[in-house]
N, C-alpha and C positions, 0 to 999 in steps of 0.2 A: 426812683430809687429801687434797689433790689431788696427783696424780702422773701423769707421762707414762709410758704403758705400751705395750709391744709384745709380743704373745704369739707372733708368727710372724716369720720373716725376710721382708724384702721392701723395696718402695719406701717413701719417707717416709710414705705414707698408712697404713702399718701402725701408726703411732704415734697414740695418742689419750689424752686426759686423762680420768681417772676418779677416783672417790673410793675411797681405801683406808683401812683401819684405822690410826689413829695408833699408832706404836710407843712402847713404854715402855723406858726405859733400864735395863740391867742394873747390877750393883754398880759396875763400872768403866767405864761408858759415860755419855756426855752426849747429850742430845737438843737438836738445833740447828734453829731455825727458819731455813731456808735462804732467802737473799735473791737470790743470783746463782750461776750456774754457766756452763759453756761447752759448745759443740759443736765438736769437732775431727774430723779425718779418721778417727781410731781409732774414734770413736763411730759414724760413718757405716758403717764396716766391721762393727762389732758389730750394728748395726741390720739391715744388708742381708745379712750372712752371706757377703760376698764381699770380698776374695778368699778362696779355700778355707781358708787357714790361720787365718782369723779364727774359724772354727767350732771349731778346736782349743781356743781359749780360752773361747769364749762358748756352746758347745753344738753338737753335731753336727747334730741334726735340728730343734731349736727353741731359742730363746734360753734360756740358763740363768738370765739375769738380766732379768726383764721390765721393770724400771725401770733406765734407763741414767743416766750422768752421774758424773763423777769428782770435781769440785771443789765444795766446800761453803763458802759464806761467809755468815755470819749471826750470830745471837745465841743464846746458850744459854737454853733454857726449862725444862730439868729436868736433874738430875744423879743418878747412882747413889749408893748409900749409901757406897761406898768411894772416891768421887772426891775428890781434894784439889787438883788443879791448876786446876780451873775452878769457877765459881759461876754461878748463874742471873743473867742480864744481861750476862755477858761477851760481847764480840764476838770471834769466832774464824774461822779459815780452816783447812780441812783437806782431806784426800783420802779417798775411800772405797776399799775394796778392789776390784780388777779393774775400775775405772771404772764401777761400778754403784751405783745407789741415790740419786744426788744430784739427779735431776730430780724432786724431790718437795718439798712444803712443809716436812716434818719429816724429819730424817735423824739416824740414830744414828752416833756416832763413838766409838771407844775412846779413853779418856783417854791410854793409852800408845801410841796410833797416831800417824798423821801429821796432827797438829793443833796449831796455834799461836795465841796471841792475835793479833788483828788490830791492827797498829800504828796509833797515832793519825795522822791525816792521810791515810789510805787508805780509800777507800770499799769497800763489799762487791764492787762490780764490779771495781775495781782489783785487789783481793785474788784474786778468781776468775781473772782473766787472769794474774796473777803466779804462781798455782799451776798454770797450764796449760803453755804453751810453755816457760817457763824451766826447768821441772822435767825437760824433755828436753834443752834446749839447754845448760844449765850442765854436767851430767856429760859430755855428748858432747864439749864443747869443752875443759873444764878438766881432766877426768879421762882420757878416752880419747885426745884429740888433744894435750893438754898445750900449749894455745895460749899463746904468750908474745909480748912486745913485739917489734916488727920483723918478725914473720912475715907472709906473704901468705896470706890466707884467702879462699876462694871459697864463697859461700853460694848454693846453688841452691834456689829456692822461698823467696826472701828476704822476701816480703810476707805470708806466712802466719803461723799461730799460733806455730810453732816458729821460723820464719825471722826474724820481726821481733825475737824475743828473741835469736837467734843473732847477728845483725848487731850489736846493742848490746853483747852480752857480749864478742864478739871485739874490737870497738872499745875497750871498757873495758880489755881486756887489753893494748892498745897495738898490735894487729895492723892491717895495711892490708887493708881489706875490699873485695872485689868482690861485688856483689849481682846475682843473676839473678832476674828476675821478669817478670810481664806488665806491660802499659802502665799499669794502675791503680796499681801499686806503685812505679813508678820514683821519683816525687818523695818518697814516704814513705821509701824506702830511703836516699835522700840525706839526708833530715832525721834519720834515725837514725844517720848517721855514715859510711855507705859512701863510700869514696874514688872508686869507679867503679861505675856501674850498667849492666846489660846487659838490653836488651829481648829476652826469649826468643822473641818472635814474629818478630823480624827478624834475629837474630844467633845463630849456634851457638857458644857459648862454648868448646866442645871443639875448634873449628877455629881459634881465635884465636892459638894458639902460646904463650900465657903459661903460667907455671908457678907452682904454689902449694904451700905447706907443708901446708895443710889444705884439703880439699874437703868441705864438709858438704852433703849432698843431703837437704834438709829435706822434699822433696816426693816422693822416690822417682822422680824424673823422668829420672835417668840411670843409670849403672852403673859399677862399678869398671873394667870393660874399656874403656869409653869415656873415662873420666876418668884412667886410669893415665898416659897421656902428659902430662897436666897436672901430675902430682905431681913434686916435687923428689925427690932420691935417697932421702930419709928421710920423704917425705910420706905423709899418711894420707887415705884416702877413707872418709867415714863416711856411712851411710845410716840414716834413721829407719824405713825400710820393709823388712821382711824379705823375702828371696827365696832360692831355693836357691843361686844363684851367690854372693850376698854371705854367706850362712851358711857356705858352704864356704870362701870366702876368709877369713872371720873365724877359722875354726878353723885355717887354714893360716898366716895372717900376723898375726892380731889381737894376739898377745902380744909381737910383735917390738919391740925398742927401736931397731933399725936397719933400713934398707931400707923399701921401700914397703909400706903396710899397707892392708887393707880391713877395716872395722869396722862391725858392727851391734850394737846393744844394746837392751835392753828395760827401759824406765824402771820399769815396774810390778814387775819382778822384783828390783829393788834392795831392800836391807834397809830396815826402818822407820827405823833410825838414819840411814842414808844419805839417804833421801828427806826426813826431817825436817831434816837439816842443809842440804840443798839448798833446801827451802822457806824456812828462816830466811834463807839468803843472798839468795834472790829477794825476800823481803819487805823486807829491809834495803836492798837496792839500789833497790827501788821507793820506799821511804820517803825515801831521800836524793836521789831524782831521777835516779840513774844508770841506772835501767832503767825505761823508760816503758811502761806497760801500754797497748797499742794495741788499740782496739776498732773493728772494721769495721762491725758491726751488732748491735743488741740486739732480741731477740724475747721477748714474754711467753710464759709456759708454754703458754697455749692455742694459740700459733702454733709449737709445737715442730716440727711437720712442715715448716713454712716455713724454720725455722732449719737443718734437715737439708738441704733443697733448696739453700739458699744455699751451704753448705759443699761439697755434692756437685757443684754445677754452676757456681757463680760463682768467679771468681778473686779471692780475698780480699785485702784490704789491712788485715790485722790479725786479731783473734780475734772469733769470733761468740759473743755472750753470750746466755744465757737468764736472763730476769728472773723469778724464782720468785714473789716477793711484792711 
């Protein structure tokens, strides 16, 4: 099978496609011919080994996982002897462990892992996108921030993989959303339901004087210190990008029910049951049209380095997809 491989940390050029042995499923595993996956900021960090804390997860000196990629969307081509949930020919979508292994033509998934049947009406590309950004945005907004109708929500980085999902989820909850993004994403944010959009290149939202119940920094572009004046008395600042200040703030205020809070969370550290429940919710919202999977660009597997360059250097308006087959 073909797979995108990187044996060292570095620029996108460290990625190359090579032939690897096809895996065989164990008793409780399914083998999926992968059709679509994504590239997000976390994979850029895993490939480059920067910032430094990425190496704590992916290997200190060299990549622990030479094949990256977290989302798998395709069809089952083989099943283990003890598998009962799935059969050959089923269309499925799932997540690999640690965001590794999905940028390959064939991927093993555990039957009792984070994997679900792909609903009718959704393509493999749709499913891969719904298994990406929403898997972060949903728990951040519904579990950690407890967003509800009538609240004011600010989404920083609103045109990216997580941000486009966050805008829609907050709007679906009945919140009034202000979206901050670059010029490419302004019209998109409006289409997704944002009540107000802010061009980050011309306006500093932290200087505007508005207040919000929730600030979701989906790009790690700001900080709790800068956004604290924007928060209501019981407001929450949430960041998808870990740093020493937000980790400390999370320990100090993250479990509060009253007062201003700073929260950072790690989607991959949630239990299988929690991730599976979130995946089911995202797929159902996508099936009913309440959550639109937004694609910025799609690259074939042979152009995986270009996909990483796009995420690393371009200001996205949606999710970057990898077409495996």
